[in-house]
N, C-alpha and C positions, 0 to 999 in steps of 0.2 A: 483462629482459622488454621486448619491443617495445611501442611505444606503440600503443594501439588505441582507436578511438572507435566506439561502437555506436549510431549515430544511429537506426537503425530500432527498436532496443529502447527508445530514449528516446521515440520517437513512440508506440510501443505503450503505454508507461507513461502518457503523456498521455491516450490514448484510454481506458485502463482507469480513470484517475482520474475522467473525465467520466461513465463508466458507473456508477461508485459514486454519484455525485451524483444521477443520474436514478433509480437503484435505491432510494435513500433517500427520494425524493419520494413523498408519499401522494396527490398530485393526480391526478385522472383525466385521462389524456392518451393520445395515440397511442403514446407511448413505452412505456406499460404493457402494450401488446399484443405487444411484441417480446421474444422469449425471451432475447435477449442482455442485455436490461435486467432482466427479472424474475429472471434468474440472475446479476445483477451482483455478488453476494457473492463469486463466483469470481474477480473481478478482484483481490481481496486475495491470493489464492493465486498469481496471476500476479505480483503485486508481490514476494511472497516468493521465487519462483523467479528473477525478474530480479535481485533483491538478491543472492542467493547466487551467481549466475553472474558478475555484474560485480564484486562485492566480491572474489570469488576471483581473477578475472582481474587485479585491481588490486593485491591484497595477499598472495596465497598465497605468493609467493616472496620477500616482503619482511619477513615477520615471523619472525625467527629469534633475537632476543635480547630480554631484558626491556625494553630501551630502545625497540626498534621496536614491541614490543607496546604499550607505554605511548603511543607516538605514534599508533598506529592507533586506540586507544580514545579518546584525546583528540580526534582529528579527527572520529571518529564522534559523540562526545558533542556537540561544537559544531556538527555538521552537523544533528543531529536535535533536540537538547534545547531550544535557544532558542525555536523556534516552538512546540513542545509546551508549554513553560512559559508563554509569553505567552497562548496560547489557553486554557490552564487558568485563568489569572488572569482572563480575560474571564468564564469560567463562574463563578468565585468571586465576581466583582463582581455577576453576575446573581443569585446566591444572597443576597448582602447587599441587593440591591434588592428581592428577594422578601421578605426579612426586614422591610424598611422598610414595604412594602405590607401585610405580614401584621399589623403593629402598627396599620395604618390600617384593618384589617378587609377587605382585598382579598386574595383567594386566586387564584393563577394555576393553570394547567393541572395541574401535577404536585404540588400540595399544599403542605404546610408546608416552609419552607426548612430546609436542613441536616438533612434526614431521609431515610430510605430510601436510594435509590441516590445521593443527594447528601450523605451524612453526612460528617463531618470525618474519620472513620477511613478511609473510602474515598477521600477527597480526598488524604490523605497517601500511600496506596498508589499512586494515580495520579501524584502528584508525583514519587515515586521510581521510577516505571515498573516496578512489580512486580505490577500488577493482573492480568496474564495469565500469571503464572508458576505456575498450577495450584492456587492457594490459594483464590481467591474463587469463589463460585457465582453471580456476576452480573457485568454490565458497568455502568460508571457514569461520571459526569462527562462528559468529552468522549469519547463512545462509540468513535469510530474510533481513539483512541489505544491501544486494546488491541493493535493490530498493531504499534505502535511498541514496546510492552512486549515483544512476541515478538521483534522485531528486536534489541532491546537484549540479550536473553538469547542470541540467536544470535551476536551480536558477541562476547560473552564466551566462548562455547564455541569459536567460530572462532579467536579470539586465543590462547586457551590451548592449542589443539590444532595450530595452523598450523605451529609449529616442528617438529613430528613428521612433517609431510607425510602425514597419515593417508589423504588421498584417493588417494594413489598406492600404498597397500598393496593387495596382490592381492585380499584379501577385502573391501575397502572398497565397491566398487560393489554387489555383491549384498547386503551388510549394510545399506547405506543404503537400497536399494530395498525390502528387506524391512521395515525400520523405517518407512519412509514409507508403504508399503502398509498395514501393520498400523495405523499411526496414523490414516490417513485413514479406513480401515474403522471403526475405533473411534469416531472423531468423527462420521462420517456415520450410523452405526447409533445412537449415543447420542442424536443430535439430529434424526434422520430427514432427513438432508441436512447441508449445511454452513452454511445460512443463519443458524442459531442457535449455531453452534460458535465463539463468540467469548468464552468465559469458561471457567474451570476447566482441568483437564488437557487437554481437547480443543483449546482455543485454543493452549496451549503446544506440544503435539505437532504441531498443524497448522502453526504458524510454523516450528518447527525442521525439520520434514519438507520444507516447501517450500524453505527456505533451502538446506539441504544437498543436495537434489535439483538445485537450480540450480548449486551449487558443483560437484557431480559432472558436470553437463552441460559446464561449462567444462573440467574435466579431460579429458572425452571428446573435445573438439574441439581442444584445445591441441596434441595430437600423436596419432599413430596412424592407424587406418584411417579414422575419420570425417573427420579433417583432410584426408586425401588425397582422400576422396570429394567433399567440398565444394570443394576446390581444382580438381578435375577437372571438376566440373559446370558446364555452360553456364548463362548467365543464363536461357535459355528453360526449361531443365530445372528450375532452382530456382523459377522462376515457377509451373511446373506442380505441383511438390511443395507449394509454399506454398498454391496454390489448393485442392489436394486436402485439405490439412490444415485450412484454414479451413472448407471444406465439411463435413469430419468433425466439427469443433467445433460448427457450426450444427446439423447433424443430431442429434448427441447431446444438445444443449441442448433440442431440440424433443421428444425422446422419453424422456429420462431424468428420473425423478422420485425424490424421497426419497434414500435412501442411494446409489442407482445413479448419482447426479449426479457422483460422484467419477470416473467413467469419462471425463468431459470433460477431466480434468487430463492425461490421456495425450497427446492431440493438442495440447493447449496447451503442454505441455513440448516436444514435437517442433517446434512453431511457433517457440518461442524459439530452438531450435537452428538452424532454417532462417533466421531473421531476423538472427542474429548476423553473417551473411556480408555484410550490407548490399548484397545483390544480389538481383535479381528484382523482379517487379512489386509485390508487397506491400511491399517495402522502399521502392520509389519512392513509393508512397502515404504510407507512414509518415514519409518524409523531407520531406514538404511542410511549408512554413513554419508553417501553423496547428498541425499536430500536433507539430512540434518546439517551438513556443512553449508549447503545453500541457504537453509533457513537461518543459520547464524549470521550470514552476511547479507541477508535479503534486503535490508534497508539500504545498504551500500549499493547493491545491485540496482535497486530501484532508482536511487538518486544519481548514480554516475552514468547510467546507460544512455540517457538522452543526449548528453554532451558528446559521448563517443560516437553515437549514430549520426548526429548532425555534422560532426566534424568529418567523419568518414564520407558523408554525402558531399560536403563542400570540396574535399580534396579530390575524390574520384570524379566528381563532375568536371573539374578542371583538367585532370590528368587523362581520363578516358573520353570525356565528352559524350556526344550522342553516338548511338549505334549507326552503322552505315546506312540503315534504312530509316534513320531519323528518330528512332525510339530513344528514350532516356537511358543513361548508362545502367540503371538498376534492372532494366528489362533484359537481362542476360540469359543465356541458356540455363536450363533448370539445374543441371549438375553443378555448373560453376556458381550459380546463385546459392545453391544449398551449401556448398563448401564454404563460400564466403560468409554466409549467415552463421554457420557453426564457428568459424574463426572469430567473427565479431562477438558472438556470445561468449566464447572462451576469453577473449580480451576483456570483456565487461567483468567477468568473474574474477580474473586476475587483478584488475584495477580495484574492484570492490574489496578483494581480500586485503589489499594495501590500505585502502581508506578505512576499513573496519579496524585494522591493526593500529593505525597511526592517528586516526581521528575519532572514530566512534568510541572505542574502548577508553582512550584517555579522557574523552569528554565525559563519559559516563562515570568513570572513576573520580573525576574532579567533583561531579555532582554529589556522589556518595560522601566524599570527604567533607564537602561543604555542609551536609546535613548531619554528619556524625559518623564516627568510626564503626559503631556497631551496625549501622545501616549498611555500610560498605560490605562487611563480612556476611551479613544475613542476606543481602540481595545479590550475592555473587552469581546465583544461578539465573537471574532474570535476563531474558533475551528480549529485545524489542526491535522491531524492524519495520520494513516498508509498509508502506501504506499502508501502509505501511510503515509504515514508518515507525509507528510507535507501538508495535505489537509485542507484548510480553509473553508471547505464546509458548516460549520454551522456559518460562520462568517459574520461580517459586511464588506461591500465593502468599507472599509476605511483604510488608512495607519496607522499602529500603531506607529506613530512617531510624535514628536512635534519639532518645532512649525508648521510644514507643516500640512495642513488639511489631513485628512485622505484619519500536516495524518501528495528468498523464499527457498524453499529447495528441496532437493531430496525427492521423495515420501516416502522414508523410512529413517527417521532421524538417525537411528542407523548406517546406511551405508554411510552417507555423509552429507555434508552441502548443503543446497539449498535454494530455495525461502522461 
């Protein structure tokens, strides 16, 4: 397989990660009036599609023996799990701190420690990344990790089926599209949209659907008519197609409510197809250094932001308390709220830069060394991130293994765990 780097998809992943951060903020700000932010839960579906697309481009032709399957799963484990584990340990430390305060007679926002959504049983479900496998009727601990759980399941299914090349079977495209359509309709109908579809069977079906739609997209552009169309299209034509698709996304975001919001996923999927070319005006924007930098640390952004937001909520609720008119602290004047939102987003990016440097990269490097030195050097370009969490969207389409050739929460963090 030829080496490929999807820089525009990496930039899209960075943008999506930041949207999730603003989506989870409860603070009154100008951002809360933007439909792209109020529907930021759909960014997770973008992550799933990106993950399926790029994982398939990197590994679909390289998993054909038990050994290569083991290498793939080892690399994915060390790409995703170290940061997940570390952030979960931070939440665990927080519960022990709450336990200490509890014995001192101090109760924080979400009640007694190690109860409810923070129980030890749910902790171990999160630890083993099975919390979104259709069993539990709630989300808990580090809320955004539900999507990592979905990714882990998708990796297992992908690894077990890849040797059969099922995506190239004649009936595969309609079967996957029917499965995805039914799954999204089920999830959106059950939860009146996708904003709360982050637990139970809905979460599992949502993650698998997005991932394998993305994988199907890669199969569609790797050969055949779509590949020829994109190759023949001029940069101007691609720019027009991209602009039209973005407008379709924004229009649907402004008019769709409840279950109908899943209609937005159609142009979003088309946008991924258009952006994989790395040509056109939208790609030029996504290839700018700030968005590329955000794409590189997008998994860290996604994983650390929830703890930062709920910690801020806990502290400011006690420091500021209610407004004089009885409103909660986060219902502040628009200018103050906007500035605080920007400051929090910057803090998330700074912390994410540190976790990327000291947790993500060392973990990924250890995984490469574990499967072989050649894999480490050949896979140096692979980027994987949030929801994300395991997206190789900036990576080379080569297997990081030798000797074989070669990325949420409740809307109000203080009240619960969510995407």
